[in-house]
N, C-alpha and C positions, 0 to 999 in steps of 0.2 A: 542384608548385612550380617556377616558372621560374628559370632561371639568372640570378643577379644578379652583375654584374661592376661594379667601381667603381675604375677606374684614376685615381690622383691624381698629377698632375704639377705640378711647380713652374712658376709662370707664366713664369719665365725660360726654362725648357726649351721651352715652347710657342712663345714668341716667336722664339727662336733657330732652331728647326726651321722655322717659317713663313718666316723671312728666307732660310734656306738653300734651301728648296724654291722660293721665289720667284726666287731668283738663278739656279738651275740649270734651271728648267723651260722656259725660252723658247728654248732651242737644240735643234737636232736631235741627239739622242744615241742610242747603241745601247740595246737593250732591257735589258742588264744594269745600265745606269745609271738609266734611267727606272723600272726595277723597284724600285730603292731609294726613289725619290721617291714611288712609289705605296704602298710597304709601310708607311711610318711613319704617314701619316694613317689607313690602314686599321687598324693596331694600336691607335692612339689611340681610334678610334671603337668598334672591336669590344670592347675591354676597358673601355669606359665605358658599357656597357649600351645601346649604339646599334647593335645587331647588324644590324637590317634596313637601316639607312642604310649601314653599312659594306659589307654584301654588295651592295647596289644600286650603290654607288660602284665597287666592284671589277669588277662585271659590266659596267657602262657603260664603264669604262676598257678592259677586255678587248675588248669589242665595237668600240670606237673604234680600238684598235690593230689588230684584225683587218681592219677597213675600210681602214685606212691602208696595211697591208702587202699585202693580197691583192686588194682590190676597186679601189682608186684607180688602179693602173697600167693597168687595162683600161677604166675609166669614161671617158665623154666627155659633152660638153654640160652641160646643167643638172644632170644626175645627178652629174657629177663635182664641180660647184660645191657642191652640197648635201652630198656626202660629205666634201669638204674642210672645210667649215664645221663639220660634226659631229665629225669625227675630230680635227682640230687643236684645236678648242675643248675637247673632252673630255680629250685627252692632255696639253694644256699648261695649261689654266686650271682644270680640275677639281681636281687636287691642291691648288692654292693655295686655291680656294674652300672645299674640305672642311676643310683645316687651319685656315683662318681661321674657319670656322663652329665648329669644335671649340674653338678658342682663346677665342672670344667667349662661347660658351654655357657653358663649364665654368670660367671664371675669374671669381671675385668681385672687386669693386673693392678691398675690403680686402686680399685676398691680393695683388693686383697692386701696390698702393701699398707694402705691406710688403716685397715682393721687390725693388721698385725702390729703396727706401731702403736695404735691405741691400746692394745693389750700388752704392750711391753715385751713382745716376743723378740728374742735376739736376732740380729741380722744374719747370723750364721744359719738360722733356720728359715727366715722369711725370704731371703734372696734366692736360695736354691728352689724353694717352693714356687716363687713368682716366675722363675724361668720355666718350671714344669708347666705352669698354667698356660704359657704361650707355646711351649714346645710341642705338646700333644696335638693341638689344632693345626700347628704349622706342619708337623710331620704328616698328619692325615691329608692335608692339601697336597703335599709333595707326592704322597703315594697315589692319590687320585690322578695327578698330572702324569706321573710315570706310567700308570696303568693305561690311561688314554693314549699316551704316545706309543706304547707297545701295541695297542689294538689297531692304531693307524698303520702300523707296520706288519699287521697280520699275526701278531703274537700276543696272546692274552693268557689269563689264568683260567684254563679250561683243561678238559681231559687230554686234549691233543698235546698241550704244553707239558703235562705231567709225564708223557712218554719220553720226553727229552729233558731230563733234570739238569744236565750241564748247561743247556741253553737257557733254561729257566733261571738258573743262578746267575749266568753271565748277563742276560738281558733285563732281568727284573730285580733280583735280590741285591746284586752289587750296586746298581744305581740308587736303590733305596738306602743301603748302608752308607754310601758316600753322602747322600743328601741329608740323612739324619745327623751325621757327624758335623757337616757344614752348618746345618741349622742350629745345632747346639752351640757351636762357636759363635755364630752371629748373634744369638739371643744373649749369650753371656756378655759379649762385647756391648750390646745395646743396653743391658742392665747397668753395666759399669759406666757407660757414657751418660746415662741419666742420673748418675750420682747416687745410686742405691747403696754403695759402700761408704758413702760419706758419714763419718761418725757424728756430725752435728745434726741437730733436729731439722726436720723437713716440714714445709707447709703443704697443705693439701687443698685442692679445689673441690674435691669430692667429700661429702659428709656421709659417714656410715654410722649407724646406730641400731640397736636392737629395738624392735617394735613389738606390738601385741601378738602379731603372727609368729615372730621369732620365738617369743616366750611360750606360745601355745604349742608349737611343734617341738621345742626343746622339752616341754613338760611331758608331751606324749612319749618322746623318746626315752626320757629318764624314768617314766612310769614303766615302760617296757623293760628297761634295764633292771628296775627294782623287782618286777615280777620274775624276770629271768634269774636274778640272784636268789630270790626266795625259793624258786623252784628247785635249784640245785643245792642250796644250803639247808632248806627247811622242809623239803618234800613237796608234794603236789599241792597247789594252791586251792584248787577246786576238785571236788569229787567227780 
């Protein structure tokens, strides 16, 4: 019997951590700060029964950091450009992408709306964000369906299709654009049909609240933010 892990975080915790990571990740910081940035998404993935993705993520980050520290100083030419693209994309963008993936795939719209209303977030913010939470997975499914349909007709995303960009746009990109616009309209109509724009208070069957795990991960993230701020405002924290 396989190990089943099911970490349940409050949607507010996920969003706060995502914002903090996005804020800190784009500057050059020492390893003891970037390690905190990497640790939180890894914990979220690992204890949400996404162990393979969590291990793949941490291995890619370690490889990119190794390239950045040991290989880049001696690399030259096109090799150096490729190594820079890989290392800096992985070390700076990957934590944001992974945390964003975790937030989108593990948060139900009902949970998100409940948490936003409990935090007194204006509907002008919560409703568009709730549509986004459904929009990204829906568009992803539409893209998969279009890709499979094109493969059945002998046309897919490969080197052969790149030789004919006009057909690629006609058979692949235009259906995706039409589908994404249609999906956005349908989700907006669905949110209004459910009464999300109703100014009166709503009742909720789902209960969301911060627990000890939420507070622990938030503490780790804010400690990372504090170390980050001290590093840039007061100098190097450790010798």
